[in-house]
C-alpha positions in Angstrom: 1.7 16.6 0.1 2.7 13.2 -1.1 6.4 12.7 -2.0 7.2 12.6 -5.7 7.9 8.9 -6.1 9.0 7.5 -9.4 6.0 7.2 -11.8 7.0 3.8 -13.1 8.7 1.1 -11.0 10.2 -1.9 -12.7 11.0 -5.2 -10.9 12.0 -8.6 -12.3 8.4 -9.6 -13.1 6.3 -6.5 -12.4 5.6 -3.0 -13.7 4.1 -0.6 -11.3 2.5 2.6 -12.6 1.6 5.5 -10.3 -1.9 6.7 -11.0 -3.4 10.2 -10.5 -5.8 11.0 -13.4 -9.4 10.5 -12.2 -11.1 11.7 -15.4 -13.7 9.3 -16.8 -11.7 8.7 -20.1 -8.4 8.1 -18.4 -6.5 4.8 -18.3 -5.8 5.4 -14.7 -9.4 5.3 -13.7 -10.2 2.2 -15.9 -7.3 0.3 -14.2 -8.5 1.4 -10.7 -12.0 0.3 -11.5 -10.9 -3.1 -12.7 -9.6 -4.0 -9.3 -12.1 -2.2 -7.1 -15.1 -3.6 -8.8 -13.9 -7.2 -8.1 -15.7 -8.5 -5.0 -12.9 -11.1 -4.3 -10.0 -8.7 -4.7 -11.7 -6.2 -2.3 -13.0 -8.7 0.2 -10.8 -7.4 3.0 -11.6 -3.8 2.4 -14.0 -2.0 4.8 -15.1 0.1 1.8 -16.0 -2.9 -0.3 -16.2 -3.1 -4.1 -17.3 -0.3 -6.3 -20.2 -1.1 -8.6 -19.9 1.5 -11.4 -17.2 3.5 -13.1 -18.6 6.6 -11.4 -18.4 5.1 -7.9 -14.8 4.1 -8.7 -14.1 7.6 -9.7 -15.5 9.0 -6.5 -13.4 6.5 -4.4 -10.3 7.2 -6.5 -10.8 11.0 -5.9 -11.2 10.3 -2.1 -7.9 8.5 -2.1 -6.1 11.5 -3.6 -8.0 14.4 -1.9 -8.7 13.0 1.6 -5.8 10.5 2.0 -3.2 12.2 -0.2 -2.5 8.7 -1.4 0.5 7.4 -3.4 -1.2 4.9 -5.6 0.2 2.3 -8.0 -1.4 -0.2 -10.3 0.5 -3.5 -10.5 1.0 -5.2 -13.9 2.8 -8.4 -14.8 5.2 -7.7 -17.6 4.5 -9.5 -20.9 7.1 -11.9 -22.1 9.0 -10.9 -25.3 6.9 -13.4 -27.3 3.6 -12.3 -25.8 1.0 -10.3 -27.6 -0.1 -8.6 -24.4 0.2 -4.8 -24.9 2.0 -2.4 -22.7 1.9 -2.2 -19.7 1.1 -5.8 -19.2 -1.5 -7.9 -17.4 -3.3 -6.1 -14.6 -2.9 -7.8 -11.2 -4.0 -5.3 -8.6 -3.1 -2.1 -6.8 -1.0 -0.9 -3.9 -0.7 2.4 -2.1 0.5 4.5 0.8 -2.0 6.9 2.3 -2.1 9.3 5.2 -4.2 8.9 8.3 -5.4 12.1 9.9 -6.2 10.3 13.2 -2.5 9.3 13.6 -1.2 5.8 14.1 -3.8 3.2 15.2 -1.4 1.9 17.9 1.6 3.8 19.2 4.6 3.1 17.0 7.9 1.8 18.5 10.7 4.3 19.0 13.4 4.8 16.4 16.8 3.5 17.3 18.9 5.7 19.6 21.4 6.2 16.8 18.8 7.9 14.6 18.8 11.7 14.2 16.5 13.1 16.8 13.4 14.8 15.4 11.3 17.2 17.4 8.2 16.3 15.4 6.3 13.0 15.4 7.0 10.4 12.7 5.3 11.1 9.4 2.7 8.4 9.0 1.4 6.5 6.1 -0.6 3.3 5.9 0.2 0.6 3.4 -2.7 -1.1 1.7 -3.1 -3.4 -1.3 -5.6 -5.6 -3.2 -5.0 -8.1 -5.8 -7.1 -10.1 -8.3 -7.1 -13.8 -7.7 -4.8 -14.3 -10.7 -2.0 -12.8 -8.6 -2.5 -14.8 -5.5 0.2 -17.3 -4.3 2.9 -16.1 -6.7 4.8 -13.6 -4.5 3.3 -10.6 -6.3 2.2 -8.8 -3.2 5.6 -9.2 -1.6 7.5 -8.1 -4.8 5.3 -5.0 -5.2 5.3 -4.0 -1.6 9.1 -4.1 -1.5 9.3 -2.0 -4.6 6.9 0.7 -3.4 8.6 0.9 0.0 12.0 1.3 -1.7 10.5 4.1 -3.9 9.1 5.8 -0.9 12.4 5.6 0.9 14.2 7.2 -2.0 11.5 9.9 -2.4 11.9 10.9 1.3 15.7 10.8 1.4 16.2 14.5 1.5 13.8 15.1 4.4 15.2 12.1 6.3 18.7 13.6 5.9 17.3 16.6 7.8 16.2 14.4 10.6 12.6 13.6 9.8 11.4 10.1 10.6 8.8 8.3 8.4 6.6 5.5 9.8 4.5 3.1 7.8 1.8 1.0 9.4 -0.2 -1.9 8.0 -3.0 -4.1 9.3 -4.0 -7.7 8.9 -6.7 -10.0 10.4 -6.1 -13.4 11.9 -8.2 -15.0 9.1 -5.8 -13.5 6.5 -2.4 -14.9 7.3 -1.2 -14.4 3.8 -1.1 -10.7 4.3 0.9 -11.2 7.5 3.5 -13.2 5.6 3.8 -10.4 3.0 4.5 -7.8 5.7 7.0 -10.0 7.5 8.9 -10.6 4.2 9.2 -6.9 3.5 10.5 -6.1 6.9 7.5 -5.0 9.1 7.4 -6.0 12.7 4.3 -6.5 15.0 3.3 -3.5 17.0 0.3 -5.1 18.7 -3.3 -6.2 18.4 -6.4 -4.1 18.7 -10.0 -5.4 19.0 -12.6 -3.3 17.4 -16.4 -3.5 16.7 -17.2 -6.6 14.7 -17.4 -6.0 11.0 -18.4 -8.2 8.1 -15.4 -9.0 5.9 -14.5 -11.9 3.6 -17.7 -13.8 4.4 -17.5 -13.5 8.2 -17.7 -11.3 11.2 -14.2 -10.0 12.2 -13.0 -8.3 15.3 -9.3 -8.8 16.1 -6.7 -7.0 14.0 -2.9 -7.0 14.2 -0.9 -3.9 13.4 2.5 -3.9 11.9 5.0 -1.1 11.8 8.1 0.0 9.9 10.3 3.0 10.6 12.4 4.7 7.9 15.4 6.9 8.9 18.5 8.3 7.3 21.0 5.7 8.5 19.6 2.4 7.4 16.6 3.1 5.2 14.3 0.6 6.8 14.8 0.1 10.5 13.3 -1.9 13.4 10.7 -3.4 11.1 
């Protein structure tokens, strides 16, 4: 079961709200649909955009039921003089989801100073998509840092018992902006994997780089 991360995360510029209500009348679903229906925001997703509120609902439910996802919508806080209502201007979404197949590439080992766990690291995959209005402003970096910090706090008790948490993320060579985001929040490269060619962002893509980040009790984020 997903850790109980804080429902609202505040940063200097952003407000992140954790979403879970998939009912058709919910604000959560409407926010989710706003980003997932956008073909530009979802251009690097293998799933692709959703075309109706019902298809967004189904994809939202899959995130929660199949991937046990921790999902946040990302908003830009309104200025004190702005007429924009709470929670602000929608910019995109970010999440951490499980991966039943395990890590795509073998993760690096925790430092020798870490508590030794007999079980493999607990894995989640970091993913995000943003509307074009958020691009080039450091939003993805600010939100990713905030979510990883919230995840670190939510897993603190288990980490103190010796559990190790591993987060992986993927980017393609044609999307270097995503690589820069991961570098800035502390991930390090695990390796490259070439898979069957897929059509993404207007072209056929094959090569993908995987990044990794290990959390443990001593340092929070280590060897990233």
